C-alpha positions as CSV (number, residue, x, y, z in Angstrom):
1,M,-30.9,28.9,9.7
2,K,-33.5,26.4,10.3
3,K,-33.9,25.7,6.6
4,L,-30.1,25.4,6.0
5,L,-29.7,23.1,8.9
6,M,-32.6,20.8,7.6
7,A,-31.0,20.7,4.3
8,A,-27.7,19.8,5.4
9,L,-29.4,17.0,7.7
10,G,-31.4,15.7,4.5
11,L,-28.0,15.7,2.5
12,L,-26.2,13.7,5.1
13,L,-29.2,11.2,5.2
14,L,-29.1,10.8,1.3
15,V,-25.3,10.4,1.2
16,Q,-25.0,7.7,3.5
17,P,-27.3,5.2,1.6
18,A,-25.7,6.1,-1.5
19,M,-22.2,5.4,-0.2
20,A,-23.6,1.9,1.0
21,A,-25.0,1.3,-2.2
22,G,-21.6,1.3,-3.8
23,I,-21.5,4.8,-4.9
24,S,-18.0,6.7,-4.3
25,A,-17.5,10.3,-4.4
26,G,-14.2,12.6,-4.1
27,V,-12.8,16.1,-5.1
28,G,-9.5,17.0,-6.9
29,A,-7.2,19.9,-7.8
30,F,-4.6,19.7,-10.6
31,G,-2.2,22.0,-12.3
32,G,0.2,21.8,-15.6
33,L,0.6,23.0,-19.2
34,E,-1.5,23.6,-21.8
35,M,0.1,23.8,-25.4
36,P,-1.8,24.9,-28.4
37,I,-1.5,22.3,-31.5
38,I,-1.1,24.1,-35.1
39,Q,-2.1,27.8,-33.6
40,D,-0.1,30.9,-34.2
41,D,-2.4,33.0,-32.0
42,Q,-1.4,31.2,-28.8
43,E,1.8,30.2,-27.1
44,Q,2.4,27.5,-24.3
45,G,0.7,28.3,-21.0
46,T,-0.2,27.2,-17.9
47,V,-3.3,25.6,-16.4
48,F,-4.9,24.6,-13.3
49,G,-8.5,23.5,-12.1
50,F,-10.8,21.6,-9.7
51,K,-13.1,18.8,-10.2
52,G,-15.4,16.5,-8.4
53,R,-15.7,12.8,-9.0
54,L,-18.6,10.5,-8.8
55,K,-18.3,6.8,-9.2
56,A,-21.3,4.5,-9.6
57,S,-20.7,0.9,-10.9
58,F,-17.9,1.0,-13.7
59,I,-18.2,4.6,-14.6
60,T,-16.8,7.9,-12.9
61,L,-18.5,11.2,-13.6
62,E,-16.1,14.4,-13.0
63,P,-17.7,17.7,-13.2
64,N,-14.7,20.2,-13.8
65,I,-13.4,23.7,-14.2
66,M,-10.0,24.7,-15.7
67,F,-8.3,27.9,-16.1
68,T,-5.7,28.6,-18.6
69,K,-3.3,31.5,-19.3
70,Y,-1.6,31.2,-22.8
71,G,1.9,32.7,-23.4
72,D,2.1,35.8,-25.5
73,P,2.1,35.1,-29.0
74,D,4.4,36.3,-31.7
75,F,2.7,38.4,-34.3
76,E,4.7,40.2,-36.8
77,D,1.7,42.1,-38.4
78,V,0.2,43.3,-35.2
79,I,1.5,46.7,-33.4
80,G,2.6,46.3,-29.9
81,D,3.0,43.0,-27.9
82,P,-0.4,41.3,-27.5
83,E,-0.9,39.2,-24.4
84,G,-2.0,35.4,-24.5
85,S,-5.7,34.7,-24.2
86,K,-7.3,33.4,-21.0
87,L,-9.6,30.3,-21.3
88,T,-12.0,29.1,-18.6
89,S,-13.8,25.8,-19.2
90,F,-16.6,24.0,-17.7
91,G,-17.0,20.5,-18.5
92,L,-18.1,17.0,-17.8
93,D,-15.5,13.8,-18.2
94,A,-16.7,10.2,-18.1
95,L,-13.7,7.7,-16.9
96,L,-13.6,4.4,-17.7
97,G,-11.3,2.0,-15.7
98,S,-10.6,4.1,-12.7
99,S,-10.6,3.4,-9.3
100,I,-11.7,6.0,-6.8
101,G,-9.5,5.7,-3.8
102,G,-7.2,2.7,-2.1
103,P,-3.7,2.1,-2.3
104,G,-2.1,1.0,-5.6
105,V,-1.8,2.0,-9.2
106,S,-4.8,2.5,-11.4
107,S,-5.0,3.5,-15.0
108,F,-8.2,4.8,-16.9
109,F,-9.5,6.5,-20.2
110,F,-11.7,9.6,-20.2
111,A,-13.7,11.5,-22.6
112,G,-15.6,14.8,-21.8
113,I,-17.6,17.6,-23.2
114,G,-17.3,21.5,-22.1
115,I,-18.0,25.1,-22.7
116,Y,-14.7,26.7,-23.5
117,K,-14.6,30.7,-22.8
118,T,-11.9,32.6,-24.4
119,K,-11.1,36.1,-23.9
120,N,-8.4,38.6,-24.8
121,D,-9.0,42.1,-24.4
122,Q,-6.2,43.5,-26.5
123,L,-7.2,41.3,-29.3
124,Q,-10.9,41.9,-28.8
125,V,-11.9,38.3,-28.6
126,D,-14.7,37.1,-26.3
127,E,-16.1,34.0,-27.3
128,S,-17.7,30.8,-25.8
129,E,-17.8,27.6,-27.6
130,V,-18.2,23.7,-27.0
131,G,-15.4,21.5,-27.2
132,I,-14.6,17.9,-26.7
133,S,-11.8,16.1,-25.0
134,G,-10.4,12.7,-24.2
135,G,-7.0,11.0,-23.0
136,I,-5.5,8.7,-20.4
137,G,-4.7,8.9,-17.0
138,L,-2.9,7.3,-14.1
139,E,-3.4,7.5,-10.2
140,I,-1.3,6.3,-7.6
141,G,-3.1,5.7,-4.4
142,L,-1.3,6.6,-1.2
143,G,-3.7,5.3,1.1
144,P,-7.6,4.8,1.4
145,K,-8.4,8.3,0.9
146,L,-5.6,10.1,-0.8
147,G,-4.1,9.6,-4.5
148,L,-1.6,11.3,-7.1
149,E,-3.0,11.6,-10.4
150,A,-1.2,12.6,-13.9
151,R,-3.5,12.9,-17.0
152,G,-2.7,13.6,-20.8
153,R,-5.6,15.4,-22.5
154,I,-6.2,16.5,-26.3
155,V,-9.0,19.2,-26.5
156,V,-10.9,20.2,-29.7
157,I,-12.8,23.2,-29.6
158,G,-15.3,24.3,-32.5
159,T,-14.9,27.8,-34.1
160,E,-17.3,29.8,-36.2
161,G,-17.1,28.8,-39.9
162,G,-16.6,25.1,-39.0
163,G,-13.0,25.1,-37.9
164,S,-11.5,24.1,-34.7
165,K,-8.7,24.8,-32.4
166,K,-6.5,22.1,-30.6
167,A,-4.4,21.7,-27.6
168,A,-2.5,19.1,-25.5
169,I,-2.7,19.2,-21.8
170,L,-0.3,17.5,-19.4
171,T,-1.5,17.8,-15.6
172,A,-0.6,16.4,-12.4
173,G,-2.9,16.7,-9.1
174,V,-4.3,15.2,-6.0
175,N,-7.4,13.8,-5.1
176,Y,-9.0,13.1,-2.0
177,H,-11.9,10.3,-2.0
178,F,-14.9,10.2,0.3
179,G,-17.2,7.1,1.0
180,L,-14.8,4.1,1.1
């Protein structure tokens, strides 16, 4: 217990100078739609996720996790009705032009990289691949700490044999900002 208390106190002491040096942080949650692009093995599905935010100077870094449940595909050559795949991604986005907190409207561009894990027990799919993503976003600050956000993202995930799977993701969410 004493070690945990000392670690928490040490973290608090480190965060205060970082905030004074112009580094801001935040967290967010989002949800929306994921639409496969030129894929017969998936249908449109839902996505939700969580992210952290760390802004230093003109760039914001966002570690994130997203969970997707694709809709059921329509295969004519498969017996039965296969379910859509589940996709879990762990990524890091870099935002350019974003504000972190405060009232008003801000727009940004972002690019990211992540690990995308696809799982479908019925089709015996269980694979992890590296992918890249990018897009644009808009945040509306409702006050010094709270913001509403909308994003459009394109994801390209590499596959074995040199191909790729692509998807468009539209999300809306809420951000809470610290250190302003």
